Each structure stands twice: as C-alpha cells, then as structure tokens.
N, C-alpha and C positions, 0 to 999 in steps of 0.2 A: 376729526383727527383723534381728540380723549376716546372714541369707542375702540376704534383702531390698536390705540396702545393698553387699552385693558382689554382686548379679546388676546393679543399678543402675550399679555404679562399671566392671562390662564391658561394659553396655550404653554407657556413653559413651566407654569405651575406643573400642567400636569405630566408633563414632559416627562419635569424632574421627579414627582411623587413616580410614575410607571418606572420607572430605571432602578429610584430605591428601592420598590419591593421586588423587579427582578434582579438587582442585590443578595435580597434577603431569599431569592426564589434557588440560585446557583447554589452554596451550598448543598439545599436538598436535591438538587438533581445529580449531583456528584455523590453525595450516598448512594442517591438511587441508582446509579452508574456503576457503582462500585461495587454493591451488593448485588447486582441481577451480573456482572462481571464473575463472583463468584460463584455464583447459584451456576452456569452455563459451564463454567470452568470444572464446577464439581464431576459432572453429567458426561465430560470425555471418558472414551473408553481407552488407557494408552497400551500400546502392545508389549507386551513380554521381551524378554531381552532377545531370546532366538528368533522372532519373529524380526525386531530392528538391527539385528547383525543381520542377519539373510536377507534386507531388499536393504538395509546399507548399500551391500557387497555385490548386492543385484544393481545399483545406481549406479556405483564406482566402475562395474563392467560395461553395462551399455554408452556411458560416454566415454571410456577410454573405445569402443567401437564406432562410435560415431565419431568421436576425433583422428581415428583412424583412416576413416573414409572419405571424412574432408582432406585430412592430412592428402592422400590420394586425388581425390579432385583437382587439389588446388597446381598440385606436380605435375599432373598430366596437361591441364589447361594452360599452366606456364611452359612447358617443353611447347604445348602448340602455339603459342603467341610468336613465343621463340622463335621458331623457324618462320613462323608465316610472315616475321619480321624481315629475317634471313632471308627469305626468297625476294622480296619487295625492295628491297635495300642493292 
C-alpha cells in the first residue's frame, strides 16, 4: 500500500514538473510563431492597385450574373410547381 502511495506521489510530481516546463516553453513557442508569421508575411507579393480594382470588378460582375441565373431558375421552378399544384387540385 505504501509503495502505491509513493509511486503516485512520484507520478504526480513528475507531471507537475512537466507542466511547469511546458509553461516555460509557451512564450518561446509564441515568439517563434509570430516571428515566422512575420517572415512569411513579408514574402507575400501584393497586387498593384490597377490589378486589384480589375479583379474586384470581375468578382462583383460574376457574382451578379450567378445571382441572376439562380433567380431565373428559382422563378422557373416556382412557376412549374405552382402549375402542377393547380393541376392536381
């Protein structure tokens, strides 16, 4: 019985020492993460203003076209379903 108590004390003291060590490593991990993040962020090639405006207009235009297509399909399906319901009633 006494051996079990000693073993459990050893295990608990080891786990507490591990948690202390891991807490000490956390600031280093955070610092490393942000320094790597900053270096990767510097590698990004940003588009110039002309390209950005052109791509933005393209995205908006395509989104409007897709929206109109979905709207037309919705109207068509609604029209068909209403007429089918009227025929069945």
